[in-house]
Structures are given as C-alpha cells and as structure tokens.
PDB file of N, CA, C and O in Angstrom:
ATOM      1  N   MET A   1     -68.737  73.249 -63.020  1.00  0.00           N
ATOM      2  CA  MET A   1     -69.040  74.044 -61.853  1.00  0.00           C
ATOM      3  C   MET A   1     -70.527  74.328 -61.810  1.00  0.00           C
ATOM      4  O   MET A   1     -71.187  74.476 -62.838  1.00  0.00           O
ATOM      5  N   THR A   2     -71.039  74.402 -60.575  1.00  0.00           N
ATOM      6  CA  THR A   2     -72.464  74.676 -60.457  1.00  0.00           C
ATOM      7  C   THR A   2     -72.708  75.732 -59.399  1.00  0.00           C
ATOM      8  O   THR A   2     -72.046  75.764 -58.361  1.00  0.00           O
ATOM      9  N   ASP A   3     -73.665  76.588 -59.679  1.00  0.00           N
ATOM     10  CA  ASP A   3     -74.084  77.573 -58.692  1.00  0.00           C
ATOM     11  C   ASP A   3     -75.384  77.132 -58.047  1.00  0.00           C
ATOM     12  O   ASP A   3     -75.973  77.884 -57.271  1.00  0.00           O
ATOM     13  N   ASP A   4     -75.844  75.916 -58.357  1.00  0.00           N
ATOM     14  CA  ASP A   4     -77.122  75.417 -57.889  1.00  0.00           C
ATOM     15  C   ASP A   4     -76.936  74.600 -56.619  1.00  0.00           C
ATOM     16  O   ASP A   4     -76.464  73.466 -56.696  1.00  0.00           O
ATOM     17  N   PRO A   5     -77.296  75.141 -55.437  1.00  0.00           N
ATOM     18  CA  PRO A   5     -77.130  74.395 -54.202  1.00  0.00           C
ATOM     19  C   PRO A   5     -78.000  73.147 -54.162  1.00  0.00           C
ATOM     20  O   PRO A   5     -77.659  72.189 -53.468  1.00  0.00           O
ATOM     21  N   ASP A   6     -79.137  73.131 -54.902  1.00  0.00           N
ATOM     22  CA  ASP A   6     -79.990  71.955 -54.931  1.00  0.00           C
ATOM     23  C   ASP A   6     -79.290  70.782 -55.598  1.00  0.00           C
ATOM     24  O   ASP A   6     -79.538  69.632 -55.236  1.00  0.00           O
ATOM     25  N   ALA A   7     -78.431  71.046 -56.551  1.00  0.00           N
ATOM     26  CA  ALA A   7     -77.700  69.977 -57.221  1.00  0.00           C
ATOM     27  C   ALA A   7     -76.784  69.273 -56.236  1.00  0.00           C
ATOM     28  O   ALA A   7     -76.645  68.050 -56.282  1.00  0.00           O
ATOM     29  N   MET A   8     -76.153  70.037 -55.338  1.00  0.00           N
ATOM     30  CA  MET A   8     -75.290  69.432 -54.341  1.00  0.00           C
ATOM     31  C   MET A   8     -76.121  68.678 -53.308  1.00  0.00           C
ATOM     32  O   MET A   8     -75.648  67.676 -52.772  1.00  0.00           O
ATOM     33  N   ALA A   9     -77.330  69.117 -53.012  1.00  0.00           N
ATOM     34  CA  ALA A   9     -78.165  68.488 -51.995  1.00  0.00           C
ATOM     35  C   ALA A   9     -78.674  67.123 -52.455  1.00  0.00           C
ATOM     36  O   ALA A   9     -78.927  66.253 -51.622  1.00  0.00           O
ATOM     37  N   GLU A  10     -78.828  66.921 -53.757  1.00  0.00           N
ATOM     38  CA  GLU A  10     -79.344  65.659 -54.271  1.00  0.00           C
ATOM     39  C   GLU A  10     -78.400  64.508 -53.988  1.00  0.00           C
ATOM     40  O   GLU A  10     -78.867  63.430 -53.620  1.00  0.00           O
ATOM     41  N   ASP A  11     -77.127  64.678 -54.136  1.00  0.00           N
ATOM     42  CA  ASP A  11     -76.130  63.642 -53.903  1.00  0.00           C
ATOM     43  C   ASP A  11     -75.006  64.259 -53.079  1.00  0.00           C
ATOM     44  O   ASP A  11     -74.114  64.900 -53.635  1.00  0.00           O
ATOM     45  N   PRO A  12     -75.037  64.071 -51.745  1.00  0.00           N
ATOM     46  CA  PRO A  12     -74.062  64.734 -50.885  1.00  0.00           C
ATOM     47  C   PRO A  12     -72.605  64.457 -51.262  1.00  0.00           C
ATOM     48  O   PRO A  12     -71.780  65.370 -51.232  1.00  0.00           O
ATOM     49  N   ALA A  13     -72.279  63.218 -51.615  1.00  0.00           N
ATOM     50  CA  ALA A  13     -70.895  62.908 -51.956  1.00  0.00           C
ATOM     51  C   ALA A  13     -70.471  63.647 -53.220  1.00  0.00           C
ATOM     52  O   ALA A  13     -69.397  64.246 -53.268  1.00  0.00           O
ATOM     53  N   ALA A  14     -71.320  63.600 -54.239  1.00  0.00           N
ATOM     54  CA  ALA A  14     -71.003  64.296 -55.483  1.00  0.00           C
ATOM     55  C   ALA A  14     -70.992  65.796 -55.242  1.00  0.00           C
ATOM     56  O   ALA A  14     -70.174  66.516 -55.816  1.00  0.00           O
ATOM     57  N   GLY A  15     -71.894  66.266 -54.398  1.00  0.00           N
ATOM     58  CA  GLY A  15     -71.956  67.686 -54.084  1.00  0.00           C
ATOM     59  C   GLY A  15     -70.682  68.169 -53.424  1.00  0.00           C
ATOM     60  O   GLY A  15     -70.168  69.233 -53.766  1.00  0.00           O
ATOM     61  N   TYR A  16     -70.171  67.399 -52.485  1.00  0.00           N
ATOM     62  CA  TYR A  16     -68.940  67.774 -51.804  1.00  0.00           C
ATOM     63  C   TYR A  16     -67.777  67.777 -52.796  1.00  0.00           C
ATOM     64  O   TYR A  16     -66.977  68.712 -52.826  1.00  0.00           O
ATOM     65  N   ALA A  17     -67.697  66.732 -53.596  1.00  0.00           N
ATOM     66  CA  ALA A  17     -66.615  66.642 -54.581  1.00  0.00           C
ATOM     67  C   ALA A  17     -66.707  67.786 -55.591  1.00  0.00           C
ATOM     68  O   ALA A  17     -65.692  68.372 -55.968  1.00  0.00           O
ATOM     69  N   ALA A  18     -67.914  68.097 -56.020  1.00  0.00           N
ATOM     70  CA  ALA A  18     -68.100  69.195 -56.969  1.00  0.00           C
ATOM     71  C   ALA A  18     -67.722  70.528 -56.335  1.00  0.00           C
ATOM     72  O   ALA A  18     -67.109  71.378 -56.981  1.00  0.00           O
ATOM     73  N   ALA A  19     -68.091  70.708 -55.065  1.00  0.00           N
ATOM     74  CA  ALA A  19     -67.753  71.951 -54.367  1.00  0.00           C
ATOM     75  C   ALA A  19     -66.242  72.092 -54.225  1.00  0.00           C
ATOM     76  O   ALA A  19     -65.696  73.178 -54.417  1.00  0.00           O
ATOM     77  N   MET A  20     -65.575  71.005 -53.892  1.00  0.00           N
ATOM     78  CA  MET A  20     -64.114  71.057 -53.758  1.00  0.00           C
ATOM     79  C   MET A  20     -63.453  71.348 -55.103  1.00  0.00           C
ATOM     80  O   MET A  20     -62.486  72.108 -55.175  1.00  0.00           O
ATOM     81  N   ALA A  21     -63.975  70.744 -56.162  1.00  0.00           N
ATOM     82  CA  ALA A  21     -63.423  71.009 -57.490  1.00  0.00           C
ATOM     83  C   ALA A  21     -63.621  72.472 -57.876  1.00  0.00           C
ATOM     84  O   ALA A  21     -62.730  73.098 -58.451  1.00  0.00           O
ATOM     85  N   GLU A  22     -64.800  73.010 -57.553  1.00  0.00           N
ATOM     86  CA  GLU A  22     -65.062  74.409 -57.861  1.00  0.00           C
ATOM     87  C   GLU A  22     -64.147  75.321 -57.042  1.00  0.00           C
ATOM     88  O   GLU A  22     -63.659  76.332 -57.547  1.00  0.00           O
ATOM     89  N   LEU A  23     -63.918  74.962 -55.779  1.00  0.00           N
ATOM     90  CA  LEU A  23     -62.998  75.742 -54.942  1.00  0.00           C
ATOM     91  C   LEU A  23     -61.588  75.744 -55.531  1.00  0.00           C
ATOM     92  O   LEU A  23     -60.917  76.776 -55.548  1.00  0.00           O
ATOM     93  N   GLU A  24     -61.150  74.591 -56.010  1.00  0.00           N
ATOM     94  CA  GLU A  24     -59.825  74.504 -56.644  1.00  0.00           C
ATOM     95  C   GLU A  24     -59.758  75.422 -57.863  1.00  0.00           C
ATOM     96  O   GLU A  24     -58.759  76.107 -58.084  1.00  0.00           O
ATOM     97  N   GLN A  25     -60.832  75.427 -58.648  1.00  0.00           N
ATOM     98  CA  GLN A  25     -60.878  76.283 -59.841  1.00  0.00           C
ATOM     99  C   GLN A  25     -60.816  77.754 -59.440  1.00  0.00           C
ATOM    100  O   GLN A  25     -60.084  78.535 -60.049  1.00  0.00           O
ATOM    101  N   ILE A  26     -61.577  78.131 -58.423  1.00  0.00           N
ATOM    102  CA  ILE A  26     -61.580  79.521 -57.958  1.00  0.00           C
ATOM    103  C   ILE A  26     -60.200  79.897 -57.451  1.00  0.00           C
ATOM    104  O   ILE A  26     -59.704  80.984 -57.749  1.00  0.00           O
ATOM    105  N   LEU A  27     -59.578  79.012 -56.688  1.00  0.00           N
ATOM    106  CA  LEU A  27     -58.227  79.284 -56.187  1.00  0.00           C
ATOM    107  C   LEU A  27     -57.266  79.510 -57.345  1.00  0.00           C
ATOM    108  O   LEU A  27     -56.457  80.437 -57.316  1.00  0.00           O
ATOM    109  N   GLY A  28     -57.356  78.665 -58.361  1.00  0.00           N
ATOM    110  CA  GLY A  28     -56.518  78.852 -59.538  1.00  0.00           C
ATOM    111  C   GLY A  28     -56.769  80.191 -60.205  1.00  0.00           C
ATOM    112  O   GLY A  28     -55.831  80.869 -60.627  1.00  0.00           O
ATOM    113  N   ASP A  29     -58.035  80.572 -60.301  1.00  0.00           N
ATOM    114  CA  ASP A  29     -58.381  81.872 -60.893  1.00  0.00           C
ATOM    115  C   ASP A  29     -57.795  83.017 -60.074  1.00  0.00           C
ATOM    116  O   ASP A  29     -57.267  83.982 -60.627  1.00  0.00           O
ATOM    117  N   LEU A  30     -57.895  82.901 -58.732  1.00  0.00           N
ATOM    118  CA  LEU A  30     -57.398  83.965 -57.861  1.00  0.00           C
ATOM    119  C   LEU A  30     -55.872  84.104 -57.924  1.00  0.00           C
ATOM    120  O   LEU A  30     -55.333  85.186 -57.691  1.00  0.00           O
ATOM    121  N   GLU A  31     -55.196  83.022 -58.235  1.00  0.00           N
ATOM    122  CA  GLU A  31     -53.734  83.052 -58.315  1.00  0.00           C
ATOM    123  C   GLU A  31     -53.232  83.627 -59.635  1.00  0.00           C
ATOM    124  O   GLU A  31     -52.057  83.976 -59.752  1.00  0.00           O
ATOM    125  N   ARG A  32     -54.106  83.729 -60.623  1.00  0.00           N
ATOM    126  CA  ARG A  32     -53.702  84.274 -61.922  1.00  0.00           C
ATOM    127  C   ARG A  32     -53.486  85.773 -61.821  1.00  0.00           C
ATOM    128  O   ARG A  32     -54.233  86.480 -61.144  1.00  0.00           O
ATOM    129  N   ALA A  33     -52.477  86.237 -62.487  1.00  0.00           N
ATOM    130  CA  ALA A  33     -52.155  87.666 -62.475  1.00  0.00           C
ATOM    131  C   ALA A  33     -53.150  88.476 -63.301  1.00  0.00           C
ATOM    132  O   ALA A  33     -53.301  89.678 -63.083  1.00  0.00           O
ATOM    133  N   ASP A  34     -53.824  87.830 -64.243  1.00  0.00           N
ATOM    134  CA  ASP A  34     -54.721  88.564 -65.134  1.00  0.00           C
ATOM    135  C   ASP A  34     -56.188  88.486 -64.699  1.00  0.00           C
ATOM    136  O   ASP A  34     -57.084  88.708 -65.512  1.00  0.00           O
ATOM    137  N   LEU A  35     -56.436  88.173 -63.435  1.00  0.00           N
ATOM    138  CA  LEU A  35     -57.807  88.111 -62.932  1.00  0.00           C
ATOM    139  C   LEU A  35     -58.468  89.476 -63.032  1.00  0.00           C
ATOM    140  O   LEU A  35     -57.903  90.489 -62.619  1.00  0.00           O
ATOM    141  N   ASP A  36     -59.662  89.486 -63.582  1.00  0.00           N
ATOM    142  CA  ASP A  36     -60.438  90.711 -63.708  1.00  0.00           C
ATOM    143  C   ASP A  36     -60.891  91.138 -62.312  1.00  0.00           C
ATOM    144  O   ASP A  36     -61.585  90.391 -61.623  1.00  0.00           O
ATOM    145  N   VAL A  37     -60.498  92.330 -61.907  1.00  0.00           N
ATOM    146  CA  VAL A  37     -60.817  92.810 -60.565  1.00  0.00           C
ATOM    147  C   VAL A  37     -62.321  92.897 -60.347  1.00  0.00           C
ATOM    148  O   VAL A  37     -62.777  92.829 -59.205  1.00  0.00           O
ATOM    149  N   ASP A  38     -63.092  93.045 -61.400  1.00  0.00           N
ATOM    150  CA  ASP A  38     -64.540  93.088 -61.280  1.00  0.00           C
ATOM    151  C   ASP A  38     -65.123  91.732 -60.865  1.00  0.00           C
ATOM    152  O   ASP A  38     -66.226  91.674 -60.321  1.00  0.00           O
ATOM    153  N   GLN A  39     -64.397  90.655 -61.114  1.00  0.00           N
ATOM    154  CA  GLN A  39     -64.849  89.311 -60.755  1.00  0.00           C
ATOM    155  C   GLN A  39     -64.337  88.878 -59.380  1.00  0.00           C
ATOM    156  O   GLN A  39     -64.816  87.889 -58.825  1.00  0.00           O
ATOM    157  N   LEU A  40     -63.378  89.603 -58.835  1.00  0.00           N
ATOM    158  CA  LEU A  40     -62.726  89.201 -57.592  1.00  0.00           C
ATOM    159  C   LEU A  40     -63.726  89.014 -56.455  1.00  0.00           C
ATOM    160  O   LEU A  40     -63.734  87.962 -55.816  1.00  0.00           O
ATOM    161  N   GLY A  41     -64.549  89.991 -56.194  1.00  0.00           N
ATOM    162  CA  GLY A  41     -65.510  89.908 -55.096  1.00  0.00           C
ATOM    163  C   GLY A  41     -66.464  88.742 -55.249  1.00  0.00           C
ATOM    164  O   GLY A  41     -66.738  88.030 -54.283  1.00  0.00           O
ATOM    165  N   ALA A  42     -66.975  88.541 -56.458  1.00  0.00           N
ATOM    166  CA  ALA A  42     -67.913  87.448 -56.702  1.00  0.00           C
ATOM    167  C   ALA A  42     -67.244  86.094 -56.483  1.00  0.00           C
ATOM    168  O   ALA A  42     -67.852  85.182 -55.921  1.00  0.00           O
ATOM    169  N   LYS A  43     -65.996  85.963 -56.925  1.00  0.00           N
ATOM    170  CA  LYS A  43     -65.284  84.692 -56.752  1.00  0.00           C
ATOM    171  C   LYS A  43     -65.005  84.412 -55.276  1.00  0.00           C
ATOM    172  O   LYS A  43     -65.152  83.280 -54.816  1.00  0.00           O
ATOM    173  N   VAL A  44     -64.608  85.431 -54.547  1.00  0.00           N
ATOM    174  CA  VAL A  44     -64.335  85.253 -53.118  1.00  0.00           C
ATOM    175  C   VAL A  44     -65.635  84.924 -52.376  1.00  0.00           C
ATOM    176  O   VAL A  44     -65.638  84.074 -51.485  1.00  0.00           O
ATOM    177  N   ALA A  45     -66.724  85.581 -52.730  1.00  0.00           N
ATOM    178  CA  ALA A  45     -68.018  85.303 -52.099  1.00  0.00           C
ATOM    179  C   ALA A  45     -68.455  83.862 -52.392  1.00  0.00           C
ATOM    180  O   ALA A  45     -68.935  83.165 -51.499  1.00  0.00           O
ATOM    181  N   ARG A  46     -68.290  83.422 -53.633  1.00  0.00           N
ATOM    182  CA  ARG A  46     -68.654  82.046 -53.993  1.00  0.00           C
ATOM    183  C   ARG A  46     -67.785  81.050 -53.243  1.00  0.00           C
ATOM    184  O   ARG A  46     -68.281  80.027 -52.772  1.00  0.00           O
ATOM    185  N   ALA A  47     -66.492  81.337 -53.126  1.00  0.00           N
ATOM    186  CA  ALA A  47     -65.595  80.449 -52.388  1.00  0.00           C
ATOM    187  C   ALA A  47     -66.037  80.344 -50.931  1.00  0.00           C
ATOM    188  O   ALA A  47     -66.042  79.249 -50.367  1.00  0.00           O
ATOM    189  N   ALA A  48     -66.404  81.453 -50.320  1.00  0.00           N
ATOM    190  CA  ALA A  48     -66.864  81.439 -48.929  1.00  0.00           C
ATOM    191  C   ALA A  48     -68.127  80.593 -48.784  1.00  0.00           C
ATOM    192  O   ALA A  48     -68.272  79.844 -47.818  1.00  0.00           O
ATOM    193  N   GLU A  49     -69.031  80.716 -49.741  1.00  0.00           N
ATOM    194  CA  GLU A  49     -70.265  79.921 -49.731  1.00  0.00           C
ATOM    195  C   GLU A  49     -69.948  78.426 -49.821  1.00  0.00           C
ATOM    196  O   GLU A  49     -70.522  77.613 -49.097  1.00  0.00           O
ATOM    197  N   LEU A  50     -69.035  78.084 -50.713  1.00  0.00           N
ATOM    198  CA  LEU A  50     -68.650  76.684 -50.880  1.00  0.00           C
ATOM    199  C   LEU A  50     -67.963  76.148 -49.631  1.00  0.00           C
ATOM    200  O   LEU A  50     -68.209  75.009 -49.232  1.00  0.00           O
ATOM    201  N   ILE A  51     -67.116  76.944 -49.019  1.00  0.00           N
ATOM    202  CA  ILE A  51     -66.422  76.525 -47.798  1.00  0.00           C
ATOM    203  C   ILE A  51     -67.434  76.263 -46.687  1.00  0.00           C
ATOM    204  O   ILE A  51     -67.335  75.260 -45.980  1.00  0.00           O
ATOM    205  N   ARG A  52     -68.404  77.160 -46.532  1.00  0.00           N
ATOM    206  CA  ARG A  52     -69.446  76.944 -45.508  1.00  0.00           C
ATOM    207  C   ARG A  52     -70.200  75.649 -45.775  1.00  0.00           C
ATOM    208  O   ARG A  52     -70.466  74.880 -44.851  1.00  0.00           O
ATOM    209  N   SER A  53     -70.542  75.407 -47.024  1.00  0.00           N
ATOM    210  CA  SER A  53     -71.267  74.196 -47.388  1.00  0.00           C
ATOM    211  C   SER A  53     -70.440  72.947 -47.084  1.00  0.00           C
ATOM    212  O   SER A  53     -70.959  71.974 -46.539  1.00  0.00           O
ATOM    213  N   CYS A  54     -69.172  72.975 -47.431  1.00  0.00           N
ATOM    214  CA  CYS A  54     -68.298  71.825 -47.187  1.00  0.00           C
ATOM    215  C   CYS A  54     -68.120  71.584 -45.690  1.00  0.00           C
ATOM    216  O   CYS A  54     -68.139  70.440 -45.237  1.00  0.00           O
ATOM    217  N   ARG A  55     -67.949  72.647 -44.931  1.00  0.00           N
ATOM    218  CA  ARG A  55     -67.811  72.496 -43.475  1.00  0.00           C
ATOM    219  C   ARG A  55     -69.068  71.874 -42.877  1.00  0.00           C
ATOM    220  O   ARG A  55     -68.978  71.020 -41.995  1.00  0.00           O
ATOM    221  N   ALA A  56     -70.233  72.294 -43.350  1.00  0.00           N
ATOM    222  CA  ALA A  56     -71.488  71.735 -42.847  1.00  0.00           C
ATOM    223  C   ALA A  56     -71.576  70.249 -43.187  1.00  0.00           C
ATOM    224  O   ALA A  56     -72.002  69.444 -42.359  1.00  0.00           O
ATOM    225  N   ARG A  57     -71.176  69.889 -44.393  1.00  0.00           N
ATOM    226  CA  ARG A  57     -71.205  68.479 -44.796  1.00  0.00           C
ATOM    227  C   ARG A  57     -70.236  67.650 -43.957  1.00  0.00           C
ATOM    228  O   ARG A  57     -70.558  66.531 -43.558  1.00  0.00           O
ATOM    229  N   ILE A  58     -69.066  68.190 -43.694  1.00  0.00           N
ATOM    230  CA  ILE A  58     -68.079  67.478 -42.875  1.00  0.00           C
ATOM    231  C   ILE A  58     -68.612  67.300 -41.457  1.00  0.00           C
ATOM    232  O   ILE A  58     -68.477  66.228 -40.867  1.00  0.00           O
ATOM    233  N   SER A  59     -69.209  68.338 -40.920  1.00  0.00           N
ATOM    234  CA  SER A  59     -69.767  68.274 -39.570  1.00  0.00           C
ATOM    235  C   SER A  59     -70.873  67.226 -39.487  1.00  0.00           C
ATOM    236  O   SER A  59     -70.925  66.444 -38.537  1.00  0.00           O
ATOM    237  N   THR A  60     -71.744  67.211 -40.470  1.00  0.00           N
ATOM    238  CA  THR A  60     -72.826  66.228 -40.503  1.00  0.00           C
ATOM    239  C   THR A  60     -72.267  64.816 -40.601  1.00  0.00           C
ATOM    240  O   THR A  60     -72.724  63.916 -39.896  1.00  0.00           O
ATOM    241  N   ALA A  61     -71.292  64.616 -41.462  1.00  0.00           N
ATOM    242  CA  ALA A  61     -70.683  63.295 -41.615  1.00  0.00           C
ATOM    243  C   ALA A  61     -70.002  62.857 -40.315  1.00  0.00           C
ATOM    244  O   ALA A  61     -70.086  61.692 -39.927  1.00  0.00           O
ATOM    245  N   ARG A  62     -69.333  63.789 -39.652  1.00  0.00           N
ATOM    246  CA  ARG A  62     -68.659  63.460 -38.383  1.00  0.00           C
ATOM    247  C   ARG A  62     -69.687  62.996 -37.357  1.00  0.00           C
ATOM    248  O   ARG A  62     -69.471  61.994 -36.675  1.00  0.00           O
ATOM    249  N   LEU A  63     -70.804  63.714 -37.241  1.00  0.00           N
ATOM    250  CA  LEU A  63     -71.844  63.335 -36.288  1.00  0.00           C
ATOM    251  C   LEU A  63     -72.431  61.963 -36.625  1.00  0.00           C
ATOM    252  O   LEU A  63     -72.695  61.160 -35.730  1.00  0.00           O
ATOM    253  N   GLU A  64     -72.629  61.700 -37.898  1.00  0.00           N
ATOM    254  CA  GLU A  64     -73.156  60.396 -38.316  1.00  0.00           C
ATOM    255  C   GLU A  64     -72.183  59.275 -37.950  1.00  0.00           C
ATOM    256  O   GLU A  64     -72.603  58.230 -37.453  1.00  0.00           O
ATOM    257  N   VAL A  65     -70.900  59.484 -38.190  1.00  0.00           N
ATOM    258  CA  VAL A  65     -69.891  58.474 -37.865  1.00  0.00           C
ATOM    259  C   VAL A  65     -69.831  58.258 -36.355  1.00  0.00           C
ATOM    260  O   VAL A  65     -69.757  57.120 -35.892  1.00  0.00           O
ATOM    261  N   GLU A  66     -69.864  59.345 -35.590  1.00  0.00           N
ATOM    262  CA  GLU A  66     -69.845  59.214 -34.135  1.00  0.00           C
ATOM    263  C   GLU A  66     -71.041  58.416 -33.640  1.00  0.00           C
ATOM    264  O   GLU A  66     -70.907  57.602 -32.726  1.00  0.00           O
ATOM    265  N   GLN A  67     -72.211  58.643 -34.234  1.00  0.00           N
ATOM    266  CA  GLN A  67     -73.406  57.899 -33.833  1.00  0.00           C
ATOM    267  C   GLN A  67     -73.267  56.425 -34.179  1.00  0.00           C
ATOM    268  O   GLN A  67     -73.642  55.564 -33.384  1.00  0.00           O
ATOM    269  N   ILE A  68     -72.739  56.132 -35.342  1.00  0.00           N
ATOM    270  CA  ILE A  68     -72.550  54.734 -35.744  1.00  0.00           C
ATOM    271  C   ILE A  68     -71.590  54.042 -34.793  1.00  0.00           C
ATOM    272  O   ILE A  68     -71.853  52.920 -34.359  1.00  0.00           O
ATOM    273  N   VAL A  69     -70.492  54.686 -34.465  1.00  0.00           N
ATOM    274  CA  VAL A  69     -69.508  54.103 -33.548  1.00  0.00           C
ATOM    275  C   VAL A  69     -70.124  53.928 -32.161  1.00  0.00           C
ATOM    276  O   VAL A  69     -69.903  52.908 -31.509  1.00  0.00           O
ATOM    277  N   ALA A  70     -70.895  54.916 -31.707  1.00  0.00           N
ATOM    278  CA  ALA A  70     -71.551  54.798 -30.399  1.00  0.00           C
ATOM    279  C   ALA A  70     -72.517  53.616 -30.392  1.00  0.00           C
ATOM    280  O   ALA A  70     -72.616  52.901 -29.395  1.00  0.00           O
ATOM    281  N   ASP A  71     -73.226  53.410 -31.493  1.00  0.00           N
ATOM    282  CA  ASP A  71     -74.152  52.280 -31.582  1.00  0.00           C
ATOM    283  C   ASP A  71     -73.401  50.952 -31.506  1.00  0.00           C
ATOM    284  O   ASP A  71     -73.943  49.970 -31.000  1.00  0.00           O
ATOM    285  N   LEU A  72     -72.179  50.907 -31.995  1.00  0.00           N
ATOM    286  CA  LEU A  72     -71.375  49.676 -31.917  1.00  0.00           C
ATOM    287  C   LEU A  72     -71.006  49.359 -30.477  1.00  0.00           C
ATOM    288  O   LEU A  72     -70.847  48.191 -30.121  1.00  0.00           O
ATOM    289  N   ASP A  73     -70.869  50.386 -29.643  1.00  0.00           N
ATOM    290  CA  ASP A  73     -70.491  50.198 -28.252  1.00  0.00           C
ATOM    291  C   ASP A  73     -71.655  49.749 -27.374  1.00  0.00           C
ATOM    292  O   ASP A  73     -71.440  49.262 -26.264  1.00  0.00           O
ATOM    293  N   ASP A  74     -72.892  49.909 -27.862  1.00  0.00           N
ATOM    294  CA  ASP A  74     -74.055  49.491 -27.088  1.00  0.00           C
ATOM    295  C   ASP A  74     -74.096  47.949 -27.044  1.00  0.00           C
ATOM    296  O   ASP A  74     -73.902  47.288 -28.064  1.00  0.00           O
ATOM    297  N   PRO A  75     -74.349  47.394 -25.855  1.00  0.00           N
ATOM    298  CA  PRO A  75     -74.428  45.926 -25.791  1.00  0.00           C
ATOM    299  C   PRO A  75     -75.663  45.419 -26.527  1.00  0.00           C
ATOM    300  O   PRO A  75     -76.707  46.071 -26.519  1.00  0.00           O
ATOM    301  N   PRO A  76     -75.545  44.272 -27.154  1.00  0.00           N
ATOM    302  CA  PRO A  76     -76.713  43.724 -27.873  1.00  0.00           C
ATOM    303  C   PRO A  76     -77.816  43.364 -26.894  1.00  0.00           C
ATOM    304  O   PRO A  76     -77.558  42.950 -25.764  1.00  0.00           O
ATOM    305  N   LEU A  77     -79.034  43.527 -27.344  1.00  0.00           N
ATOM    306  CA  LEU A  77     -80.182  43.159 -26.521  1.00  0.00           C
ATOM    307  C   LEU A  77     -80.334  41.636 -26.476  1.00  0.00           C
ATOM    308  O   LEU A  77     -80.108  40.965 -27.484  1.00  0.00           O
ATOM    309  N   PRO A  78     -80.715  41.084 -25.320  1.00  0.00           N
ATOM    310  CA  PRO A  78     -80.871  39.596 -25.222  1.00  0.00           C
ATOM    311  C   PRO A  78     -82.043  39.086 -26.007  1.00  0.00           C
ATOM    312  O   PRO A  78     -82.299  37.882 -26.022  1.00  0.00           O
TER     313      PRO A  78
END
C-alpha cells in the first residue's frame, strides 16, 4: 500500500491497480469487528481519496478511448 500519490502518477496502470488493491484492503479492515475506532476516520478518508483518484483515471481513460474511436471515424486524407 502507498500513501504517495506521485507513485501512482508515474505509472497510471500500476497506480490504478495499486489503488484498487489498497481499497480492497481498507474494505477488509472496515469489515473486521476488531477495527480500532481511532483508525476508522483515517481509513474512510483514505478510501475516499483513492475512489476519487480511480474515478479520475477512469474518466481520463474513457475520454482517451472516445478520442481514439472518433479518430477512426475520420476519413483518411487523400
């Protein structure tokens, strides 16, 4: 797990995968009955940060794919 947003920025694919893995870990922690209540807020805040980051990455990827597909529809220049 990483708290370093720059690490995710270096390799977007690895960053997304790492963020999802960290989210899974946080979810597992939140489901445990013995979770320390003092850590609850920090874990939820980190999960929210990761979710925002993943949504931004998905949005960027969607726009890139749409642009690529749109470029395929353009007629070739003579």
